[in-house]
C-alpha positions in Angstrom: 0.0 0.0 0.0 1.2 3.5 -0.9 0.8 5.5 2.3 2.3 8.8 0.9 -0.3 9.7 -1.8 -4.0 9.5 -2.4 -5.4 6.2 -3.6 -9.0 5.8 -4.8 -11.1 3.8 -2.4 -12.6 2.2 -5.5 -9.3 0.5 -6.0 -8.3 -0.2 -2.4 -11.7 -1.2 -1.0 -14.6 -1.5 -3.4 -14.2 -2.4 -7.1 -13.1 -5.8 -8.4 -9.8 -6.4 -10.1 -11.6 -7.3 -13.3 -13.4 -3.9 -13.5 -10.2 -2.0 -12.4 -8.3 -3.6 -15.3 -10.9 -2.5 -17.8 -10.1 1.1 -16.9 -6.4 0.6 -16.5 -3.6 2.2 -18.6 -2.7 -1.3 -20.0 -6.2 -2.0 -21.3 -6.4 1.5 -22.8 -3.0 1.5 -24.6 -3.1 -2.1 -25.8 -6.5 -1.3 -27.2 -5.1 1.7 -29.0 -2.5 -0.6 -30.6 -5.2 -3.1 -31.6 -7.1 -0.2 -33.3 -3.9 0.8 -35.1 -3.5 -2.8 -36.3 -7.1 -2.9 -37.5 -6.7 0.4 -39.3 -3.5 -0.8 -41.0 -5.0 -4.1 -42.0 -8.1 -2.5 -43.5 -6.0 0.0 -45.4 -3.8 -2.8 -46.7 -6.9 -4.8 -47.9 -8.2 -1.7 -49.6 -5.0 -1.1 -51.6 -3.0 1.5 -49.7 0.7 1.1 -49.5 0.7 -1.0 -46.3 2.3 -4.4 -46.4 1.5 -7.7 -44.7 4.9 -7.6 -43.0 4.1 -4.2 -41.5 0.7 -5.4 -40.2 2.3 -8.5 -38.7 5.0 -6.4 -37.0 2.3 -4.1 -35.5 0.3 -7.1 -34.3 3.3 -8.8 -32.7 3.9 -5.7 -30.6 0.5 -4.8 -29.3 1.5 -5.7 -25.7 5.1 -4.6 -26.0 4.6 -1.1 -24.6 7.5 1.0 -23.3 5.6 3.2 -20.9 8.7 5.1 -19.8 9.4 6.0 -23.4 5.8 7.2 -23.9 5.9 9.3 -20.8 9.1 11.0 -21.7 7.9 11.6 -25.3 4.6 13.1 -23.9 6.5 15.5 -21.8 8.2 16.7 -24.9 5.3 16.9 -27.4 2.4 17.4 -24.9 0.3 15.0 -26.8 -0.5 11.5 -25.5 -1.6 10.0 -28.8 1.5 11.2 -30.7 3.7 10.0 -27.9 2.3 6.5 -28.2 2.5 6.6 -32.0 6.2 7.4 -31.5 6.7 4.7 -28.9 4.9 2.1 -31.1 7.1 3.1 -34.0 10.2 2.5 -31.9 9.0 -1.1 -31.3 8.0 -1.5 -34.9 10.6 0.3 -37.0 9.4 -1.4 -40.2 5.9 -0.1 -39.7 6.6 3.2 -38.1 5.7 5.2 -41.2 2.2 3.8 -41.6 0.9 3.9 -37.9 -2.2 6.1 -37.5 -2.3 6.7 -41.3 -5.1 9.2 -42.0 -6.5 9.1 -38.5 -7.0 11.7 -35.8 -6.5 11.3 -32.0 -10.1 10.4 -31.5 -9.7 7.4 -33.7 -7.9 5.6 -30.9 -9.3 7.6 -28.0 -13.0 7.5 -28.7 -13.1 4.0 -30.2 -11.2 2.7 -27.1 -13.7 4.4 -24.8 -16.5 2.7 -26.6 -14.8 -0.7 -26.4 -14.1 -0.4 -22.7 -17.7 0.6 -22.0 -18.8 -2.4 -24.0 -16.6 -4.8 -22.0 -17.5 -3.1 -18.7 -21.2 -3.4 -19.4 -20.8 -7.1 -20.0 -19.1 -7.5 -16.6 -21.9 -5.5 -15.0 -24.5 -7.7 -16.7 -22.8 -10.9 -15.4 -23.0 -9.6 -11.8 -26.5 -8.2 -12.2 -27.8 -11.6 -13.5 -26.1 -13.3 -10.5 -27.9 -11.1 -8.1 -31.2 -11.7 -9.8 -30.5 -15.5 -9.7 -29.8 -15.4 -6.0 -32.8 -13.4 -5.2 -35.0 -15.7 -7.3 -33.9 -18.6 -5.2 -34.8 -16.7 -2.1 -38.2 -15.6 -3.5 -39.0 -19.2 -4.3 -38.0 -20.4 -0.9 -40.1 -17.8 1.0 -43.0 -17.3 -1.4 -45.5 -18.6 1.1 -44.2 -17.0 4.4 -46.6 -14.3 5.5 -45.1 -11.0 6.6 -46.2 -7.5 7.4 -46.4 -5.3 4.4 -46.0 -1.5 4.8 -47.4 1.6 3.2 -46.1 4.9 4.5 -43.9 2.6 6.6 -47.0 1.7 8.6 -48.3 -1.9 8.8 -50.7 -2.6 6.0 -52.2 -5.8 4.6 -50.0 -8.8 4.6 -47.6 -9.9 1.9 -45.0 -12.7 1.9 -41.3 -12.6 2.3 -40.9 -14.0 -1.2 -43.2 -11.5 -2.7 -41.2 -8.6 -1.3 -38.1 -10.2 -2.9 -40.0 -10.4 -6.2 -40.4 -6.6 -6.0 -36.6 -6.2 -5.7 -36.1 -8.6 -8.6 -38.6 -6.8 -10.8 -36.6 -3.6 -10.6 -33.4 -5.4 -11.4 -35.0 -6.9 -14.4 -36.0 -3.4 -15.6 -32.3 -2.5 -15.2 -31.2 -5.6 -17.2 -33.6 -4.6 -20.0 -32.1 -1.1 -20.0 -28.5 -2.5 -20.0 -29.3 -4.8 -22.9 -30.7 -1.9 -24.8 -27.5 0.2 -24.1 -25.4 -2.7 -25.3 -27.4 -3.1 -28.5 -27.1 0.7 -29.3 -23.4 1.0 -28.5 -21.6 1.8 -31.8 -17.9 2.3 -32.6 -16.9 5.8 -33.7 -15.1 4.3 -36.7 -12.7 6.4 -38.8 -14.4 9.8 -39.1 -11.4 12.2 -39.2 -10.9 15.5 -37.6 -14.3 17.0 -38.0 -16.2 13.8 -38.9 -16.2 14.4 -42.7 -13.6 11.6 -43.4 -11.8 14.1 -45.6 -8.3 12.6 -44.8 -9.5 9.2 -45.8 -11.1 10.5 -49.0 -7.7 12.0 -49.8 -6.0 8.7 -49.1 -8.4 6.8 -51.3 -8.5 9.4 -54.0 -12.2 10.2 -53.5 -13.4 6.6 -53.5 -16.3 6.8 -51.0 -17.0 3.1 -51.2 -13.5 2.3 -49.9 -13.8 4.9 -47.1 -17.0 3.2 -46.0 -15.6 -0.2 -46.3 -12.6 0.9 -44.2 -14.9 1.6 -41.3 -16.8 -1.7 -41.7 -13.6 -3.7 -41.6 -12.3 -1.9 -38.5 -15.6 -2.3 -36.7 -15.7 -6.0 -37.6 -12.2 -6.6 -36.3 -13.0 -4.8 -33.1 -16.2 -6.9 -32.6 -18.9 -4.3 -33.6 -21.6 -4.6 -36.2 -22.1 -0.9 -36.5 -20.5 2.5 -36.3 -22.1 5.8 -35.5 -23.8 7.2 -38.6 -22.6 10.7 -38.3 -20.3 12.5 -35.9 -18.0 15.4 -35.4 -14.5 14.5 -34.3 -16.0 12.5 -31.4 -19.0 10.3 -30.9 -21.9 12.1 -29.3 -21.3 12.4 -25.5 -24.9 11.6 -25.0 -23.7 8.0 -25.4 -21.7 8.3 -22.2 -24.7 9.9 -20.5 -26.9 6.9 -21.6 -24.5 4.4 -20.3 -23.9 6.1 -16.9 -27.7 6.6 -16.6 -28.1 2.8 -17.0 -25.6 2.3 -14.2 -27.4 4.8 -12.1 -30.7 2.9 -12.6 -29.0 -0.2 -11.1 -27.8 2.0 -8.2 -31.4 3.1 -7.6 -32.6 -0.5 -7.4 -29.7 -1.5 -5.2 -30.4 1.4 -2.8 -34.1 0.4 -2.6 -33.1 -3.1 -1.7 -30.5 -2.0 0.8 -32.8 0.4 2.5 -35.5 -2.2 2.8 -33.1 -4.6 4.3 -31.7 -2.0 6.7 -35.3 -1.5 8.0 -36.0 -5.2 8.2 -32.8 -5.7 10.2 -34.1 -3.0 12.6 -37.3 -5.0 12.9 -35.2 -8.2 13.4 -37.1 -9.9 10.6 -34.2 -10.3 8.3 -30.4 -9.6 8.2 -27.6 -9.4 5.8 -24.9 -12.0 6.4 -22.8 -11.5 9.5 -19.4 -13.1 9.6 -18.3 -15.3 12.6 -15.6 -12.8 13.7 -17.2 -9.6 12.4 -17.4 -6.7 14.9 -20.6 -4.7 14.7 -19.6 -1.8 16.9 -16.4 -0.7 18.7 -18.4 0.3 21.7 -21.4 -2.0 21.7 -20.4 -5.7 21.5 -24.0 -6.9 20.9 -24.6 -4.9 17.8 -25.1 -6.4 14.3 -25.1 -3.4 12.1 -26.2 -3.6 8.4 -22.8 -2.4 7.3 -22.9 -3.8 3.8 -26.3 -2.5 3.0 -25.2 0.9 4.3 -22.3 0.7 1.9 -24.5 -0.1 -1.0 -26.6 3.0 -0.1 -23.5 5.2 0.1 -22.1 4.1 -3.2 -25.5 4.2 -4.9 -25.8 7.9 -3.9 -22.4 8.6 -5.4 -23.3 6.9 -8.7 -26.7 8.6 -9.0 -25.1 12.0 -8.6 -22.4 11.0 -11.1 -24.9 11.1 -13.9 -24.8 14.9 -13.9 -21.2 14.8 -15.2 -21.8 13.2 -18.6 -25.1 15.2 -18.8 -23.3 18.5 -18.6 -20.5 17.2 -20.8 -23.0 16.3 -23.5 -24.7 19.6 -23.3 -21.6 21.8 -23.4 -19.8 20.3 -26.4 -19.3 23.0 -29.0 -19.9 22.2 -32.7 -17.6 19.3 -33.8 -15.8 19.0 -30.5 -14.2 20.7 -27.6 -11.7 19.3 -25.1 -13.5 20.2 -21.9 -15.0 16.7 -22.1 -11.8 14.8 -21.7 -10.8 15.3 -18.1 -14.3 15.0 -16.9 -15.3 11.9 -18.9 -12.2 9.9 -18.0 -13.1 10.3 -14.3 -16.9 10.2 -14.4 -17.4 7.2 -16.7 -14.7 5.2 -15.1 -15.8 5.8 -11.6 -19.4 5.3 -12.6 -18.5 1.7 -13.6 -16.3 1.2 -10.6 -19.1 2.3 -8.3 -21.6 0.1 -10.0 -19.2 -2.9 -9.9 -18.7 -2.3 -6.1 -22.4 -2.1 -5.5 -23.1 -5.3 -7.3 -20.1 -7.0 -5.6 -21.8 -6.3 -2.2 -25.2 -7.2 -3.5 -23.9 -10.6 -4.6 -22.4 -11.1 -1.2 -25.5 -10.1 0.7 -28.1 -11.9 -1.5 -26.1 -15.1 -1.3 -26.7 -15.4 2.5 -29.8 -13.4 3.5 -30.9 -14.4 7.0 -34.6 -14.7 7.8 -36.1 -15.0 11.3 -39.5 -16.7 10.8 -40.5 -16.6 14.5 -40.0 -12.8 14.7 -41.8 -12.3 11.4 -44.7 -14.4 12.7 -44.8 -12.6 16.0 -45.0 -9.2 14.3 -47.7 -10.4 12.0 -49.8 -11.7 14.9 -49.4 -8.5 16.8 -51.1 -6.6 13.9 -53.4 -9.3 12.5 -56.4 -8.7 14.8 -56.7 -5.2 13.2 -56.5 -6.6 9.7 -58.9 -9.5 10.5 -61.6 -7.2 12.0 -63.6 -7.1 8.8 -63.6 -10.9 8.6 -64.6 -11.1 12.3 -67.4 -8.7 11.7 -68.7 -10.7 8.7 -68.7 -13.9 10.9 -70.7 -12.1 13.5 -73.2 -10.8 10.9 -73.7 -14.4 9.7 -74.7 -15.2 13.3 -77.4 -12.5 13.3 -75.5 -9.4 14.2 -76.2 -5.9 12.8 -73.4 -4.9 10.6 -73.6 -1.1 11.3 -73.6 -1.6 15.0 -70.8 -4.1 14.9 -68.7 -1.9 12.7 -68.9 0.9 15.3 -68.2 -1.5 18.1 -65.1 -2.8 16.3 -63.9 0.7 15.6 -64.2 1.6 19.2 -62.5 -1.6 20.4 -59.7 -1.1 17.9 -59.0 2.4 19.2 -58.9 1.0 22.7 -56.6 -1.8 21.7 -54.3 0.6 19.8 -54.1 2.9 22.8 -53.2 0.0 25.0 -50.4 -1.0 22.7 -49.0 2.4 22.1 -49.5 4.1 25.5 -49.3 1.2 27.9 -46.9 -1.0 26.0 -49.2 -4.0 26.4 -50.3 -6.7 23.9 -53.0 -6.2 21.3 -56.3 -7.3 23.1 -58.7 -6.5 20.3 -59.9 -10.1 19.9 -60.4 -10.4 23.7 -62.6 -7.3 23.7 -64.7 -8.7 20.8 -65.1 -12.1 22.4 -66.3 -10.5 25.6 -69.1 -8.6 23.8 -72.2 -10.8 23.4 -73.3 -8.6 20.5 -70.8 -10.5 18.3 -71.8 -14.0 19.4 -68.3 -15.3 18.8 -66.2 -17.4 21.1 -62.4 -17.0 21.4 -62.1 -20.2 19.4 -64.3 -18.7 16.7 -62.2 -15.7 16.5 -59.0 -17.7 16.6 -60.0 -19.5 13.4 -60.0 -16.1 11.6 -56.4 -15.3 12.7 -54.5 -17.5 10.2 -52.0 -15.3 8.5 -51.9 -17.4 5.3 -55.5 -16.4 4.6 -54.5 -12.8 4.3 -51.7 -12.8 1.8 -54.0 -12.7 -1.3 -52.4 -14.0 -4.4 -48.9 -13.2 -3.2 -47.6 -16.8 -3.3 -49.1 -17.4 -6.7 -47.8 -14.1 -8.0 -44.3 -15.1 -7.0 -44.6 -18.4 -8.9 -46.0 -16.7 -12.0 -43.4 -14.0 -11.9 -40.5 -16.4 -11.5 -41.9 -18.7 -14.3 -42.8 -16.0 -16.8 -40.3 -13.3 -16.2 -37.2 -14.5 -14.3 -36.5 -18.1 -15.4 -36.3 -17.2 -19.2 -33.7 -14.6 -18.3 -31.7 -17.0 -16.1 -31.8 -19.6 -18.9 -30.7 -17.1 -21.4 -27.7 -16.2 -19.2 -27.1 -19.6 -17.6 -23.3 -19.2 -17.9 -23.4 -15.8 -16.0 -24.8 -17.1 -12.7 -21.4 -18.7 -11.9 -20.0 -15.3 -10.9 -18.6 -15.1 -7.4 -17.0 -12.3 -5.4 -15.1 -11.7 -2.2 -15.6 -8.2 -0.9 -12.6 -6.6 0.7 -14.1 -5.0 3.8 
């Protein structure tokens, strides 16, 4: 660890090595070289004076980067791309003269950014699918277990533990749809030239538009893309960055919703995130089991949601065919957006793989509120025995107020059913009332909804991405 200078917490604490590599200097500059190889090969195929030997020499040296040489050259020329052209040429003397032929800086810079975003989105997708898979197993396991539902964070009609998990999954599926859309729309910049007119390539090919267009197609094909942007200035539209980071932000929103729900459930003692054998919950209070991982998800999600403003402003402030005020911002905001999303999903994978449920606490909390929820059923039973609905409704309302006051002000148990059983107007025995207090009778279609949701919406996705659910992660803290 370097203790003398700042290190990003994304690297030291949160993001995976795989995601960090995608935004590393090595990934960036080896991709630049692969793009120069693709350009040279396409130009050779289309008849420019580039030889097979030159292409082979370039290809053999894509990973042979002298970073010290590049850094020294950049100090001299104040241009990162030309410094790396020079360095590549030193490693490939036979091909030095044709490196970057006809291209501008954004040929390597922008195309590399798109390639990295493509690869990073794929890693995000793998982890997102893994979280969905783990929550799906949880929802299936607990689809029938009644639990208090909440509106306004106040007890409402019952749901099931599995149905609540289905709500979390549903939002993640929405995020997956959005991610797939972003992947499908991601296009390489191609070889557009300094203002997007491809003038330099028209010059190289003596005005042959068909060869200029074929050049782009060949480059895109070699780099694994089936399309390039249809029109551009020097750069691809920065709205593409905004769209991608917005997709990451959507995942953060879903993650925060999940994490906040779990933090509240942990307060209720109904559910918990995993707690390691030797984990310390508090330095001062040995008994505490704090939802530290869920809190970290919330913190990182907040950062990522705010980060979307960066590419939004960058997209809106580009002048005409390009300005350079995008560069410093986008290299931070896009990279850190992905690192934050990766960190969030790492923690979610860990948490959802070991969610802890406390059925007896859940049942006890249900039973404490169920008499209020069952009051209409109790009243209908009493009406069947000859009672007057309007009179009984008023009586139940009065008793409910008394029972509520007893719970809130005196700290005693809910005695609503006892008050009703003691009133002859209802004609119900304690045993009669007890028969109505079966939580499973108050969950509506929740278990069936979970089954249908998993069958129709979730399983097809998991089958489509069956190889992705093997992702695993070890979080650092």
